[in-house]
N, CA, C and O of each residue as an XYZ file, in Angstrom:
444
protein
N      32.470     11.403      5.961
C      32.085     11.630      7.341
C      30.825     12.769      7.513
O      29.746     12.715      8.103
N      31.392     13.657      6.833
C      30.286     14.929      7.071
C      29.063     15.011      6.211
O      28.090     15.710      6.493
N      29.170     14.256      5.145
C      28.054     13.814      4.284
C      27.094     12.814      5.332
O      25.890     13.061      5.384
N      27.628     11.744      6.118
C      26.906     11.154      6.910
C      26.077     12.114      7.806
O      24.851     12.194      7.737
N      26.562     12.563      8.336
C      26.190     13.530      9.519
C      25.369     14.770      8.990
O      24.562     15.289      9.761
N      25.503     15.189      7.928
C      24.488     16.341      7.511
C      23.427     15.621      6.899
O      22.332     16.104      7.186
N      23.383     14.713      6.217
C      22.162     13.584      5.803
C      21.679     12.972      6.529
O      20.476     12.771      6.367
N      22.298     12.427      7.577
C      21.715     11.475      8.598
C      21.016     12.523      9.702
O      19.995     12.205     10.313
N      21.647     13.735      9.873
C      20.787     14.379     11.081
C      19.489     14.927     10.335
O      18.398     14.911     10.905
N      19.660     15.455      8.928
C      18.390     16.112      8.549
C      17.155     14.943      8.155
O      15.962     15.230      8.264
N      17.545     13.845      7.772
C      16.683     12.413      7.549
C      16.160     12.247      9.153
O      14.930     12.227      9.214
N      16.589     12.169      9.982
C      16.274     12.105     11.275
C      15.226     13.228     12.040
O      14.356     12.997     12.879
N      15.601     14.399     11.491
C      15.037     15.545     11.905
C      13.754     15.402     11.060
O      12.811     15.854     11.710
N      13.387     14.967      9.915
C      12.127     14.701      9.149
C      11.547     13.642      9.674
O      10.330     13.689      9.854
N      12.180     12.634      9.980
C      11.309     11.297     10.804
C      10.782     11.776     12.370
O       9.739     11.334     12.852
N      11.582     12.651     13.008
C      10.996     13.112     14.236
C       9.622     13.992     14.100
O       8.737     13.939     14.954
N       9.540     14.851     12.862
C       8.386     15.369     12.536
C       7.133     14.465     12.188
O       5.990     14.898     12.041
N       7.418     13.509     12.109
C       6.191     12.421     11.448
C       5.040     12.453     12.401
O       3.906     12.302     11.948
N       5.225     12.632     13.647
C       4.025     12.556     14.614
C       3.208     13.945     14.770
O       2.005     13.980     15.029
N       4.062     15.135     14.570
C       3.258     16.316     14.593
C       3.362     17.250     13.847
O       2.361     17.963     13.788
N       4.383     17.593     13.110
C       4.583     18.657     12.290
C       4.240     18.016     10.511
O       3.693     18.650      9.608
N       4.783     16.569     10.458
C       4.612     16.292      9.100
C       2.685     16.216      8.682
O       2.085     16.564      7.665
N       2.269     15.704      9.780
C       0.609     15.549      9.271
C       0.140     16.927      8.924
O      -0.600     17.126      7.960
N       0.628     17.998      9.811
C       0.069     19.516      9.576
C       0.398     20.119      8.176
O      -0.276     20.825      7.426
N       1.838     19.534      8.055
C       2.060     20.119      6.640
C       1.513     19.440      5.297
O       1.567     20.015      4.210
N       0.977     18.153      5.481
C       0.557     17.598      4.437
C      -0.870     18.030      4.182
O      -1.453     18.328      3.139
N      -1.282     17.972      5.523
C      -3.206     18.507      5.432
C      -3.115     19.795      4.992
O      -4.181     20.095      4.455
N      -2.137     20.915      4.967
C      -2.270     22.332      4.369
C      -1.964     22.222      3.014
O      -2.216     23.130      2.222
N      -1.254     20.808      2.585
C      -0.927     20.687      1.180
C      -2.364     20.167      0.482
O      -2.576     20.266     -0.727
N      -3.119     19.714      1.248
C      -4.779     19.269      0.682
C      -4.426     17.896      0.886
O      -5.282     17.340      0.197
N      -3.768     17.043      1.351
C      -3.660     15.360      1.426
C      -4.654     15.230      2.344
O      -4.696     16.049      3.262
N      -5.548     14.271      2.269
C      -6.413     13.399      3.153
C      -5.728     13.145      4.720
O      -4.523     13.116      4.968
N      -6.655     13.002      5.522
C      -6.285     12.740      7.097
C      -5.806     11.387      6.994
O      -4.945     10.964      7.765
N      -6.409     10.558      5.916
C      -6.030      9.027      6.027
C      -4.285      8.739      5.721
O      -3.639      7.779      6.141
N      -3.802      9.826      4.906
C      -2.350      9.724      4.468
C      -1.803      9.949      5.846
O      -1.091      9.080      6.349
N      -2.050     10.917      6.413
C      -1.341     11.703      7.773
C      -1.364     10.574      8.697
O      -0.350     10.343      9.357
N      -2.527      9.758      8.836
C      -2.782      9.095     10.054
C      -1.808      7.603      9.762
O      -1.865      6.651     10.541
N      -1.214      7.605      8.916
C      -0.306      6.333      8.491
C       1.025      6.388      9.369
O       1.597      5.377      9.778
N       1.517      7.918      9.645
C       2.672      7.972     10.424
C       2.415      7.985     11.875
O       3.214      8.538     12.631
N       1.172      7.312     12.380
C       1.298      7.190     13.864
C       2.073      5.881     14.258
O       2.340      5.573     15.419
N       2.383      5.188     13.200
C       2.882      3.978     13.470
C       4.441      4.195     14.165
O       4.929      3.486     15.045
N       5.077      5.394     13.504
C       6.443      5.954     14.150
C       6.456      6.658     15.198
O       7.494      7.273     15.444
N       5.215      6.782     16.190
C       5.093      7.736     17.133
C       5.979      7.246     18.135
O       6.740      8.089     18.611
N       6.088      5.667     18.721
C       6.587      5.446     19.769
C       8.302      5.611     19.618
O       9.054      5.517     20.588
N       8.611      5.786     18.681
C      10.114      6.126     18.144
C      10.417      7.779     18.195
O      11.582      8.141     18.028
N       9.650      8.511     18.363
C      10.105     10.001     18.410
C      11.103     10.337     19.373
O      12.027     11.041     18.965
N      11.107     10.067     20.267
C      12.327     10.400     21.143
C      13.314      9.771     20.604
O      14.291     10.515     20.679
N      13.649      8.569     19.982
C      14.670      8.115     19.402
C      15.420      9.036     18.484
O      16.534      9.536     18.638
N      14.325      9.182     17.213
C      14.598     10.030     16.218
C      14.915     11.269     16.563
O      15.676     11.857     15.795
N      14.448     11.970     17.742
C      14.957     13.518     18.225
C      16.368     13.201     18.621
O      17.220     13.740     17.915
N      16.748     12.528     19.487
C      18.008     12.429     20.005
C      19.091     12.042     18.894
O      20.218     12.537     18.935
N      18.733     11.201     17.969
C      19.538     11.093     16.739
C      19.908     12.083     15.940
O      21.058     12.233     15.527
N      18.796     12.928     15.638
C      19.126     14.366     14.732
C      19.640     15.507     15.592
O      19.937     16.547     15.004
N      19.782     15.444     16.924
C      20.033     16.311     17.646
C      21.913     15.945     17.570
O      22.806     16.725     17.239
N      22.032     14.465     18.016
C      23.386     14.006     17.763
C      24.126     14.328     16.259
O      25.167     14.968     16.113
N      23.457     13.825     15.387
C      24.273     13.820     14.106
C      24.278     15.313     13.608
O      25.285     15.743     13.046
N      23.383     15.962     13.765
C      23.415     17.581     13.673
C      24.623     18.263     14.317
O      25.491     18.943     13.770
N      24.485     17.934     15.583
C      25.818     18.684     16.528
C      26.788     18.404     16.021
O      27.676     19.233     15.824
N      26.906     16.668     15.538
C      28.225     16.444     14.775
C      28.647     17.110     13.383
O      29.800     17.464     13.136
N      27.766     17.212     12.667
C      27.920     17.923     11.323
C      28.565     19.285     11.646
O      29.650     19.677     11.216
N      27.650     20.006     12.546
C      28.265     21.307     12.872
C      29.494     21.361     13.142
O      30.294     22.065     12.527
N      29.798     20.539     14.194
C      31.118     20.526     14.617
C      32.414     20.193     13.605
O      33.488     20.795     13.627
N      32.060     19.115     12.735
C      32.843     18.778     11.933
C      33.172     20.278     10.721
O      34.298     20.532     10.293
N      32.124     20.953     10.425
C      31.909     22.168      9.537
C      32.697     23.278     10.216
O      33.775     23.633      9.739
N      32.181     23.857     11.346
C      32.617     25.192     12.162
C      33.676     24.791     12.812
O      34.372     25.802     12.900
N      34.369     23.682     13.463
C      35.256     23.781     14.700
C      36.356     23.972     14.128
O      36.549     23.373     13.070
N      37.556     25.002     14.746
C      38.688     25.053     14.651
C      39.438     24.283     13.937
O      38.943     23.156     13.939
N      40.391     24.329     13.324
C      41.295     23.167     12.624
C      42.316     23.595     13.352
O      42.456     24.795     13.589
N      43.300     22.510     13.875
C      44.531     22.500     14.944
C      45.418     22.859     13.885
O      45.435     22.472     12.717
N      46.317     23.844     14.628
C      47.489     24.510     14.219
C      48.587     23.387     14.015
O      48.976     22.766     15.004
N      49.109     23.105     12.729
C      50.227     22.364     12.833
C      51.622     23.044     12.602
O      51.717     24.250     12.373
N      52.722     22.178     12.676
C      53.775     22.912     13.034
C      54.128     23.462     11.368
O      53.515     23.048     10.385
N      55.025     24.271     11.335
C      55.058     25.067      9.958
C      55.851     24.273      8.984
O      56.997     23.973      9.320
N      55.352     23.841      7.684
C      56.073     22.954      6.811
C      55.461     21.563      6.948
O      55.823     20.697      6.152
N      54.555     21.273      7.901
C      53.592     19.972      8.055
C      52.862     20.065      7.229
O      52.380     21.136      6.862
N      52.583     18.832      6.691
C      51.392     18.820      5.691
C      49.887     18.814      6.439
O      49.672     18.179      7.472
N      49.001     19.532      5.825
C      48.062     19.404      6.821
C      46.463     18.864      5.889
O      46.347     19.051      4.678
N      45.680     18.388      6.502
C      44.337     17.642      5.697
C      43.923     18.957      5.136
O      44.043     20.082      5.622
N      43.195     18.404      3.534
C      42.628     19.495      3.072
C      41.161     19.414      2.948
O      40.448     20.004      2.136
N      40.749     18.413      4.082
C      39.059     18.084      3.938
C      38.181     19.656      4.184
O      38.520     20.451      5.060
N      37.261     19.843      3.431
C      36.571     20.827      3.567
C      35.317     20.382      3.391
O      35.084     19.358      2.749
N      34.255     21.220      4.029
C      32.620     20.975      3.676
C      32.614     21.482      2.150
O      33.250     22.343      1.544
N      31.450     20.415      1.747
C      31.254     20.767      0.309
C      30.292     21.462      0.326
O      29.845     21.875      1.396
N      29.706     21.782     -0.920
C      28.949     23.023     -0.958
C      27.500     22.898     -0.697
O      26.638     23.768     -0.825
N      27.385     21.802     -0.351
C      25.905     21.394     -0.198
C      25.720     21.048      1.363
O      24.589     20.961      1.840
N      26.934     20.843      2.179
C      27.048     20.423      3.660
C      26.089     21.214      4.260
O      24.984     20.856      4.667
N      26.771     22.722      4.298
C      26.088     23.783      5.061
C      24.662     23.969      4.946
O      23.983     24.050      5.969
N      24.111     24.050      3.733
C      22.617     24.237      3.657
C      21.977     23.131      4.140
O      20.947     23.368      4.771
N      22.332     21.877      4.006
C      21.666     20.769      4.182
C      21.417     20.560      6.001
O      20.449     20.133      6.629
N      22.955     21.148      6.511
C      22.867     21.031      7.916
C      21.833     22.453      8.503
O      21.170     22.513      9.538
N      21.915     22.957      7.977
C      20.797     24.322      8.647
C      19.608     23.909      8.079
O      18.648     24.234      8.779
N      19.276     23.239      6.943
C      17.862     22.737      6.685
C      17.295     21.958      7.644
O      16.083     21.983      7.855
N      18.285     21.060      8.427
C      18.017     20.174      9.091
C      17.604     20.512     10.465
O      16.730     19.967     11.139
N      18.587     21.771     10.858
C      18.433     22.411     12.082
C      17.141     23.238     12.201
O      16.456     23.301     13.222
N      16.960     23.686     11.372
C      15.498     24.742     11.020
C      14.226     23.450     11.335
O      13.288     23.631     12.112
N      14.418     22.368     10.675
C      13.354     21.238     10.865
C      13.201     20.804     12.348
O      12.124     20.781     12.944
N      14.442     20.452     12.889
C      14.587     20.296     14.325
C      13.956     20.918     14.956
O      12.925     20.505     15.488
N      14.522     22.381     15.094
C      13.964     23.523     15.939
C      12.363     23.599     15.632
O      11.762     24.119     16.572
N      11.637     23.260     14.689
C      10.389     23.343     14.427
C       9.843     22.187     15.288
O       9.054     22.433     16.201
N      10.257     20.901     15.010
C       9.773     19.643     15.785
C       9.816     19.979     17.448
O       8.992     19.490     18.221
N      10.687     20.709     17.792
C      11.343     20.339     19.193
C      10.474     21.691     19.868
O      10.220     21.780     21.069
N      10.098     22.669     18.877
C       9.194     23.722     19.867
C       7.724     23.560     19.428
O       6.924     24.449     19.720
N       7.288     22.365     18.675
C       5.821     21.790     18.744
C       5.256     22.332     19.789
O       4.516     23.288     19.558
N       5.452     21.846     21.357
C       4.630     21.844     22.306
C       4.307     23.214     22.780
O       3.534     23.384     23.723
N       4.960     24.338     22.059
C       4.910     25.418     22.603
C       3.725     26.163     21.305
O       2.726     26.804     21.630
N       4.048     25.946     20.162
C       2.931     26.409     18.857
C       1.961     25.466     18.693
O       0.934     25.721     18.065
N       2.155     24.488     19.150
C       0.954     23.455     18.647
C      -0.418     23.799     19.454
O      -1.522     23.523     18.985
N      -0.242     24.408     20.669
C      -1.324     24.746     21.369
C      -2.288     25.545     20.838
O      -3.456     25.459     21.219
N      -1.862     26.471     19.832
C      -2.289     27.662     19.106
C      -3.195     27.046     17.949
O      -4.212     27.538     17.461
N      -2.583     25.879     17.644
C      -3.133     25.181     16.245
C      -4.409     24.314     16.887
O      -5.477     24.452     16.292
N      -4.395     23.723     17.667
C      -5.429     23.016     18.128
C      -6.561     23.156     18.402
O      -7.217     22.202     18.822
């Protein structure tokens, strides 16, 4: 379940960046505007991508960092722990989402 939240949140954050951040990044890498203009097809779905990214990343962070319930002494407790890649993927997705959601602020400076 944690892998689904981590990977899904990061993919949704990348999908949310297709309207504004991704074309700027591809242009800075030297790719033409023709490649970047192909992302306009996904523009109507930006709100859906952003909401999905926030929800999935929030669920992933909750699964990783939420306190575990205290069980009675001697009771068997679950041993599910976060994988070695879960935290970096969650934080990378959160960084991408922060850049995407703050684009109205810094986007004016680049235009």
